[in-house]
Each structure stands twice: as structure tokens, then as C-alpha cells.
Chimera marker file (.cmm) of the C-alpha trace (Angstrom):
<marker_set name="trace">
<marker id="1" x="-17.788" y="10.003" z="-2.552" r="1" g="1" b="0" radius="0.5"/>
<marker id="2" x="-17.306" y="9.459" z="1.135" r="1" g="1" b="0" radius="0.5"/>
<marker id="3" x="-13.562" y="9.577" z="1.802" r="1" g="1" b="0" radius="0.5"/>
<marker id="4" x="-13.609" y="7.505" z="5.000" r="1" g="1" b="0" radius="0.5"/>
<marker id="5" x="-15.856" y="4.773" z="3.573" r="1" g="1" b="0" radius="0.5"/>
<marker id="6" x="-13.845" y="4.516" z="0.359" r="1" g="1" b="0" radius="0.5"/>
<marker id="7" x="-10.550" y="4.341" z="2.209" r="1" g="1" b="0" radius="0.5"/>
<marker id="8" x="-11.734" y="1.616" z="4.584" r="1" g="1" b="0" radius="0.5"/>
<marker id="9" x="-13.319" y="-0.397" z="1.766" r="1" g="1" b="0" radius="0.5"/>
<marker id="10" x="-10.111" y="-0.245" z="-0.281" r="1" g="1" b="0" radius="0.5"/>
<marker id="11" x="-8.056" y="-1.222" z="2.778" r="1" g="1" b="0" radius="0.5"/>
<marker id="12" x="-10.235" y="-4.224" z="3.544" r="1" g="1" b="0" radius="0.5"/>
<marker id="13" x="-10.198" y="-5.346" z="-0.085" r="1" g="1" b="0" radius="0.5"/>
<marker id="14" x="-6.444" y="-5.029" z="-0.592" r="1" g="1" b="0" radius="0.5"/>
<marker id="15" x="-5.574" y="-6.552" z="2.784" r="1" g="1" b="0" radius="0.5"/>
<marker id="16" x="-7.898" y="-9.490" z="2.131" r="1" g="1" b="0" radius="0.5"/>
<marker id="17" x="-6.460" y="-10.076" z="-1.343" r="1" g="1" b="0" radius="0.5"/>
<marker id="18" x="-2.851" y="-10.057" z="-0.132" r="1" g="1" b="0" radius="0.5"/>
<marker id="19" x="-3.810" y="-12.414" z="2.714" r="1" g="1" b="0" radius="0.5"/>
<marker id="20" x="-5.699" y="-14.900" z="0.515" r="1" g="1" b="0" radius="0.5"/>
<marker id="21" x="-3.162" y="-14.975" z="-2.311" r="1" g="1" b="0" radius="0.5"/>
<marker id="22" x="-0.322" y="-15.453" z="0.164" r="1" g="1" b="0" radius="0.5"/>
<marker id="23" x="-2.138" y="-18.393" z="1.783" r="1" g="1" b="0" radius="0.5"/>
<marker id="24" x="-2.772" y="-19.967" z="-1.623" r="1" g="1" b="0" radius="0.5"/>
<marker id="25" x="0.815" y="-19.534" z="-2.772" r="1" g="1" b="0" radius="0.5"/>
<marker id="26" x="2.226" y="-20.794" z="0.552" r="1" g="1" b="0" radius="0.5"/>
<marker id="27" x="0.069" y="-23.912" z="0.286" r="1" g="1" b="0" radius="0.5"/>
<marker id="28" x="1.222" y="-24.506" z="-3.281" r="1" g="1" b="0" radius="0.5"/>
<marker id="29" x="4.876" y="-23.901" z="-2.393" r="1" g="1" b="0" radius="0.5"/>
<marker id="30" x="5.239" y="-21.146" z="-4.953" r="1" g="1" b="0" radius="0.5"/>
<marker id="31" x="5.317" y="-17.405" z="-4.616" r="1" g="1" b="0" radius="0.5"/>
<marker id="32" x="7.990" y="-15.894" z="-6.850" r="1" g="1" b="0" radius="0.5"/>
<marker id="33" x="5.672" y="-13.064" z="-7.870" r="1" g="1" b="0" radius="0.5"/>
<marker id="34" x="4.361" y="-12.363" z="-4.372" r="1" g="1" b="0" radius="0.5"/>
<marker id="35" x="7.914" y="-12.618" z="-3.066" r="1" g="1" b="0" radius="0.5"/>
<marker id="36" x="8.583" y="-9.286" z="-4.739" r="1" g="1" b="0" radius="0.5"/>
<marker id="37" x="6.382" y="-7.648" z="-2.089" r="1" g="1" b="0" radius="0.5"/>
<marker id="38" x="9.251" y="-8.179" z="0.365" r="1" g="1" b="0" radius="0.5"/>
<marker id="39" x="10.892" y="-5.125" z="-1.215" r="1" g="1" b="0" radius="0.5"/>
<marker id="40" x="7.898" y="-2.997" z="-0.163" r="1" g="1" b="0" radius="0.5"/>
<marker id="41" x="6.521" y="-4.727" z="2.948" r="1" g="1" b="0" radius="0.5"/>
<marker id="42" x="9.258" y="-5.197" z="5.564" r="1" g="1" b="0" radius="0.5"/>
<marker id="43" x="8.840" y="-8.533" z="7.354" r="1" g="1" b="0" radius="0.5"/>
<marker id="44" x="6.537" y="-10.013" z="4.701" r="1" g="1" b="0" radius="0.5"/>
<marker id="45" x="7.188" y="-13.461" z="3.266" r="1" g="1" b="0" radius="0.5"/>
<marker id="46" x="5.173" y="-16.009" z="1.335" r="1" g="1" b="0" radius="0.5"/>
<marker id="47" x="4.370" y="-18.110" z="4.403" r="1" g="1" b="0" radius="0.5"/>
<marker id="48" x="1.383" y="-18.577" z="6.650" r="1" g="1" b="0" radius="0.5"/>
<marker id="49" x="2.820" y="-16.125" z="9.189" r="1" g="1" b="0" radius="0.5"/>
<marker id="50" x="3.722" y="-13.743" z="6.379" r="1" g="1" b="0" radius="0.5"/>
<marker id="51" x="0.097" y="-13.713" z="5.285" r="1" g="1" b="0" radius="0.5"/>
<marker id="52" x="-0.814" y="-11.963" z="8.546" r="1" g="1" b="0" radius="0.5"/>
<marker id="53" x="1.925" y="-9.398" z="8.002" r="1" g="1" b="0" radius="0.5"/>
<marker id="54" x="0.650" y="-8.934" z="4.445" r="1" g="1" b="0" radius="0.5"/>
<marker id="55" x="-2.884" y="-8.484" z="5.762" r="1" g="1" b="0" radius="0.5"/>
<marker id="56" x="-1.808" y="-5.570" z="7.957" r="1" g="1" b="0" radius="0.5"/>
<marker id="57" x="0.408" y="-3.972" z="5.319" r="1" g="1" b="0" radius="0.5"/>
<marker id="58" x="-2.246" y="-4.527" z="2.665" r="1" g="1" b="0" radius="0.5"/>
<marker id="59" x="-4.900" y="-2.851" z="4.790" r="1" g="1" b="0" radius="0.5"/>
<marker id="60" x="-2.702" y="0.184" z="5.461" r="1" g="1" b="0" radius="0.5"/>
<marker id="61" x="-1.654" y="0.465" z="1.811" r="1" g="1" b="0" radius="0.5"/>
<marker id="62" x="-5.236" y="0.053" z="0.633" r="1" g="1" b="0" radius="0.5"/>
<marker id="63" x="-6.465" y="2.761" z="3.015" r="1" g="1" b="0" radius="0.5"/>
<marker id="64" x="-3.844" y="5.213" z="1.796" r="1" g="1" b="0" radius="0.5"/>
<marker id="65" x="-4.413" y="4.519" z="-1.901" r="1" g="1" b="0" radius="0.5"/>
<marker id="66" x="-8.193" y="4.435" z="-1.494" r="1" g="1" b="0" radius="0.5"/>
<marker id="67" x="-8.163" y="7.759" z="0.344" r="1" g="1" b="0" radius="0.5"/>
<marker id="68" x="-5.910" y="9.352" z="-2.268" r="1" g="1" b="0" radius="0.5"/>
<marker id="69" x="-8.105" y="8.093" z="-5.103" r="1" g="1" b="0" radius="0.5"/>
<marker id="70" x="-11.290" y="9.305" z="-3.425" r="1" g="1" b="0" radius="0.5"/>
<marker id="71" x="-9.777" y="12.694" z="-2.609" r="1" g="1" b="0" radius="0.5"/>
<marker id="72" x="-8.667" y="13.150" z="-6.233" r="1" g="1" b="0" radius="0.5"/>
<marker id="73" x="-12.059" y="12.015" z="-7.504" r="1" g="1" b="0" radius="0.5"/>
<marker id="74" x="-13.835" y="14.508" z="-5.261" r="1" g="1" b="0" radius="0.5"/>
<marker id="75" x="-11.480" y="17.321" z="-6.339" r="1" g="1" b="0" radius="0.5"/>
<marker id="76" x="-12.009" y="16.659" z="-10.046" r="1" g="1" b="0" radius="0.5"/>
<marker id="77" x="-15.772" y="16.299" z="-9.705" r="1" g="1" b="0" radius="0.5"/>
<marker id="78" x="-15.987" y="19.463" z="-7.618" r="1" g="1" b="0" radius="0.5"/>
<marker id="79" x="-13.944" y="21.421" z="-10.170" r="1" g="1" b="0" radius="0.5"/>
<marker id="80" x="-16.047" y="20.134" z="-13.056" r="1" g="1" b="0" radius="0.5"/>
<marker id="81" x="-19.320" y="21.003" z="-11.339" r="1" g="1" b="0" radius="0.5"/>
<marker id="82" x="-18.433" y="24.693" z="-10.942" r="1" g="1" b="0" radius="0.5"/>
<link id1="1" id2="2" r="1" g="1" b="0" radius="0.2"/>
<link id1="2" id2="3" r="1" g="1" b="0" radius="0.2"/>
<link id1="3" id2="4" r="1" g="1" b="0" radius="0.2"/>
<link id1="4" id2="5" r="1" g="1" b="0" radius="0.2"/>
<link id1="5" id2="6" r="1" g="1" b="0" radius="0.2"/>
<link id1="6" id2="7" r="1" g="1" b="0" radius="0.2"/>
<link id1="7" id2="8" r="1" g="1" b="0" radius="0.2"/>
<link id1="8" id2="9" r="1" g="1" b="0" radius="0.2"/>
<link id1="9" id2="10" r="1" g="1" b="0" radius="0.2"/>
<link id1="10" id2="11" r="1" g="1" b="0" radius="0.2"/>
<link id1="11" id2="12" r="1" g="1" b="0" radius="0.2"/>
<link id1="12" id2="13" r="1" g="1" b="0" radius="0.2"/>
<link id1="13" id2="14" r="1" g="1" b="0" radius="0.2"/>
<link id1="14" id2="15" r="1" g="1" b="0" radius="0.2"/>
<link id1="15" id2="16" r="1" g="1" b="0" radius="0.2"/>
<link id1="16" id2="17" r="1" g="1" b="0" radius="0.2"/>
<link id1="17" id2="18" r="1" g="1" b="0" radius="0.2"/>
<link id1="18" id2="19" r="1" g="1" b="0" radius="0.2"/>
<link id1="19" id2="20" r="1" g="1" b="0" radius="0.2"/>
<link id1="20" id2="21" r="1" g="1" b="0" radius="0.2"/>
<link id1="21" id2="22" r="1" g="1" b="0" radius="0.2"/>
<link id1="22" id2="23" r="1" g="1" b="0" radius="0.2"/>
<link id1="23" id2="24" r="1" g="1" b="0" radius="0.2"/>
<link id1="24" id2="25" r="1" g="1" b="0" radius="0.2"/>
<link id1="25" id2="26" r="1" g="1" b="0" radius="0.2"/>
<link id1="26" id2="27" r="1" g="1" b="0" radius="0.2"/>
<link id1="27" id2="28" r="1" g="1" b="0" radius="0.2"/>
<link id1="28" id2="29" r="1" g="1" b="0" radius="0.2"/>
<link id1="29" id2="30" r="1" g="1" b="0" radius="0.2"/>
<link id1="30" id2="31" r="1" g="1" b="0" radius="0.2"/>
<link id1="31" id2="32" r="1" g="1" b="0" radius="0.2"/>
<link id1="32" id2="33" r="1" g="1" b="0" radius="0.2"/>
<link id1="33" id2="34" r="1" g="1" b="0" radius="0.2"/>
<link id1="34" id2="35" r="1" g="1" b="0" radius="0.2"/>
<link id1="35" id2="36" r="1" g="1" b="0" radius="0.2"/>
<link id1="36" id2="37" r="1" g="1" b="0" radius="0.2"/>
<link id1="37" id2="38" r="1" g="1" b="0" radius="0.2"/>
<link id1="38" id2="39" r="1" g="1" b="0" radius="0.2"/>
<link id1="39" id2="40" r="1" g="1" b="0" radius="0.2"/>
<link id1="40" id2="41" r="1" g="1" b="0" radius="0.2"/>
<link id1="41" id2="42" r="1" g="1" b="0" radius="0.2"/>
<link id1="42" id2="43" r="1" g="1" b="0" radius="0.2"/>
<link id1="43" id2="44" r="1" g="1" b="0" radius="0.2"/>
<link id1="44" id2="45" r="1" g="1" b="0" radius="0.2"/>
<link id1="45" id2="46" r="1" g="1" b="0" radius="0.2"/>
<link id1="46" id2="47" r="1" g="1" b="0" radius="0.2"/>
<link id1="47" id2="48" r="1" g="1" b="0" radius="0.2"/>
<link id1="48" id2="49" r="1" g="1" b="0" radius="0.2"/>
<link id1="49" id2="50" r="1" g="1" b="0" radius="0.2"/>
<link id1="50" id2="51" r="1" g="1" b="0" radius="0.2"/>
<link id1="51" id2="52" r="1" g="1" b="0" radius="0.2"/>
<link id1="52" id2="53" r="1" g="1" b="0" radius="0.2"/>
<link id1="53" id2="54" r="1" g="1" b="0" radius="0.2"/>
<link id1="54" id2="55" r="1" g="1" b="0" radius="0.2"/>
<link id1="55" id2="56" r="1" g="1" b="0" radius="0.2"/>
<link id1="56" id2="57" r="1" g="1" b="0" radius="0.2"/>
<link id1="57" id2="58" r="1" g="1" b="0" radius="0.2"/>
<link id1="58" id2="59" r="1" g="1" b="0" radius="0.2"/>
<link id1="59" id2="60" r="1" g="1" b="0" radius="0.2"/>
<link id1="60" id2="61" r="1" g="1" b="0" radius="0.2"/>
<link id1="61" id2="62" r="1" g="1" b="0" radius="0.2"/>
<link id1="62" id2="63" r="1" g="1" b="0" radius="0.2"/>
<link id1="63" id2="64" r="1" g="1" b="0" radius="0.2"/>
<link id1="64" id2="65" r="1" g="1" b="0" radius="0.2"/>
<link id1="65" id2="66" r="1" g="1" b="0" radius="0.2"/>
<link id1="66" id2="67" r="1" g="1" b="0" radius="0.2"/>
<link id1="67" id2="68" r="1" g="1" b="0" radius="0.2"/>
<link id1="68" id2="69" r="1" g="1" b="0" radius="0.2"/>
<link id1="69" id2="70" r="1" g="1" b="0" radius="0.2"/>
<link id1="70" id2="71" r="1" g="1" b="0" radius="0.2"/>
<link id1="71" id2="72" r="1" g="1" b="0" radius="0.2"/>
<link id1="72" id2="73" r="1" g="1" b="0" radius="0.2"/>
<link id1="73" id2="74" r="1" g="1" b="0" radius="0.2"/>
<link id1="74" id2="75" r="1" g="1" b="0" radius="0.2"/>
<link id1="75" id2="76" r="1" g="1" b="0" radius="0.2"/>
<link id1="76" id2="77" r="1" g="1" b="0" radius="0.2"/>
<link id1="77" id2="78" r="1" g="1" b="0" radius="0.2"/>
<link id1="78" id2="79" r="1" g="1" b="0" radius="0.2"/>
<link id1="79" id2="80" r="1" g="1" b="0" radius="0.2"/>
<link id1="80" id2="81" r="1" g="1" b="0" radius="0.2"/>
<link id1="81" id2="82" r="1" g="1" b="0" radius="0.2"/>
</marker_set>
């Protein structure tokens, strides 16, 4: 697996999902579940402005987790192939 491509794809996906779900919940006036992200993402809130903050944090988090997953996958596949 390509580490850079996997990391960027995971970052785009997670950032987009946080952004879209925050917009939906802000429009509905809800967001108790997404409000728990405020413990992890400093400055995030379930508002329209908070969706942009969530987009950035989501992208960074997705890149880190995607890169870690891809690195582990490559390590395990490389060890199994030998």
C-alpha cells in the first residue's frame, strides 16, 4: 500500500465526514454526540463555524490514523511474505 496516498485519502474522508455531520447536526439543532468531540478537538463546536474547525482537525486526525494503519499493514504483509 502507498503510505502517502492512504494517509491523504483517510484524511479527506474523515475531514469530510466530520464537516458534513456537523453541518447536519447544526441545522437540526442537535449534536449531543458530536459535542463530545470538543474534548479532543480544541475550538470545535457543533455550529457552522465549528464545522470548518472540525474539517481541519478531521483531516489531520485522518492523515495520522491512515498513515499508522498503512504502515502497520505494510509491516505485517512484509513480515508474512518473508
